[in-house]
C-alpha positions as CSV (number, residue, x, y, z in Angstrom):
1,M,-82.9,2.2,116.2
2,R,-84.7,-1.1,116.7
3,F,-83.1,-4.5,115.3
4,A,-84.8,-7.6,114.0
5,G,-83.0,-10.0,112.3
6,K,-81.6,-13.5,112.0
7,I,-78.2,-14.7,113.6
8,G,-76.3,-17.8,112.6
9,F,-74.5,-20.0,115.1
10,R,-72.0,-22.7,113.6
11,D,-71.9,-25.9,115.4
12,T,-69.9,-29.1,114.6
13,V,-72.2,-32.1,114.6
14,E,-71.2,-36.0,114.5
15,T,-73.4,-37.1,111.5
16,I,-72.5,-40.7,111.4
17,P,-69.8,-42.1,114.2
18,G,-66.6,-40.7,113.5
19,I,-67.9,-38.3,110.6
20,W,-68.2,-34.4,111.8
21,E,-69.8,-31.7,109.9
22,E,-70.2,-28.0,110.5
23,R,-73.7,-26.8,110.4
24,I,-75.3,-23.3,110.9
25,T,-78.5,-22.8,112.9
26,E,-80.3,-19.5,112.3
27,R,-82.3,-17.9,114.9
28,M,-84.7,-14.5,114.8
29,Y,-83.8,-12.1,117.5
30,Y,-84.9,-8.6,118.2
31,G,-83.2,-5.8,120.2
32,D,-81.6,-2.3,119.5
33,V,-79.0,-1.0,117.4
34,V,-76.8,0.7,120.1
35,Q,-73.9,2.2,117.7
36,N,-74.3,2.5,114.1
37,Y,-71.0,3.3,112.6
38,R,-69.1,2.3,109.1
39,H,-65.3,2.2,108.6
40,L,-63.8,2.0,105.0
41,H,-60.5,-0.1,105.4
42,T,-58.1,0.8,102.4
43,E,-54.7,-0.5,103.7
44,N,-53.0,-2.1,100.8
45,K,-55.9,-2.0,98.5
46,E,-55.6,-0.6,94.8
47,I,-59.2,-1.0,93.8
48,V,-61.6,-2.7,96.2
49,D,-62.0,-1.4,99.7
50,D,-62.9,-3.5,102.7
51,I,-66.1,-2.1,104.5
52,R,-66.7,-3.0,108.0
53,V,-69.6,-1.5,109.7
54,N,-68.8,-1.8,113.5
55,N,-72.2,-1.6,114.6
56,R,-73.0,-2.8,118.0
57,I,-76.3,-4.6,118.5
58,S,-77.8,-5.5,121.9
59,I,-80.2,-8.2,121.6
60,V,-82.8,-9.7,124.2
61,A,-81.2,-13.0,124.4
62,D,-82.8,-16.6,125.0
63,Q,-81.2,-19.5,126.6
64,Y,-80.3,-20.9,123.4
65,A,-78.0,-17.6,122.7
66,Y,-76.5,-17.8,126.2
67,N,-75.6,-21.3,125.7
68,H,-74.1,-20.8,122.2
69,F,-72.9,-17.4,122.2
70,H,-69.4,-18.7,121.6
71,T,-70.7,-20.2,118.2
72,M,-72.1,-16.9,116.8
73,I,-70.8,-16.2,113.4
74,Y,-73.0,-13.7,111.8
75,V,-75.6,-11.2,112.2
76,E,-78.0,-10.4,109.3
77,F,-78.3,-6.6,109.5
78,M,-79.8,-4.2,106.6
79,G,-80.1,-7.2,104.2
80,T,-76.5,-8.3,104.7
81,K,-74.9,-10.8,106.8
82,W,-71.9,-9.4,108.8
83,K,-69.5,-11.2,110.8
84,A,-70.1,-11.3,114.8
85,Q,-66.6,-10.0,115.6
86,D,-67.2,-9.8,119.5
87,V,-69.9,-10.9,121.8
88,E,-70.4,-9.3,125.3
89,V,-72.7,-11.2,127.7
90,V,-74.8,-8.4,129.7
91,M,-77.7,-10.2,130.9
92,P,-80.4,-10.4,130.0
93,R,-78.8,-9.3,126.7
94,L,-76.0,-10.2,124.5
95,T,-74.0,-7.1,122.8
96,I,-72.6,-8.0,119.8
97,T,-70.1,-5.9,117.7
98,L,-70.2,-6.3,113.9
99,G,-67.3,-6.5,111.8
100,G,-66.8,-7.2,108.1
101,E,-69.2,-8.8,105.7
102,Y,-69.9,-12.7,106.4
103,N,-68.8,-14.8,103.2
104,D,-71.3,-17.7,102.9
105,D,-69.3,-20.3,101.1
106,S,-72.2,-22.6,101.1
107,S,-73.8,-20.7,98.2
108,S,-70.7,-21.6,96.0
109,Q,-71.2,-25.3,96.5
110,A,-73.3,-27.0,94.2
């Protein structure tokens, strides 16, 4: 299965001297879904279960992805943002293991 989607990288930048803010940079990447797997986690839950996809996506990485793989926080896959749980460097690719759903808290700020 082919993959095409946005990947979010979180960086801390100095906006004015002494003031630091977190910023997310989204970039488009292409590659393959090498594992397509869903896990339903029900431990200590009465009504709502946690869904984890545990998919593995291998992208063709550019220099930005190599230099910032440690700041990767989410991958948009099938219309949802999923946490980038693990990132493995296997040049010329990065293999990303997805975890639970990424909660974008910026949408709750007005």
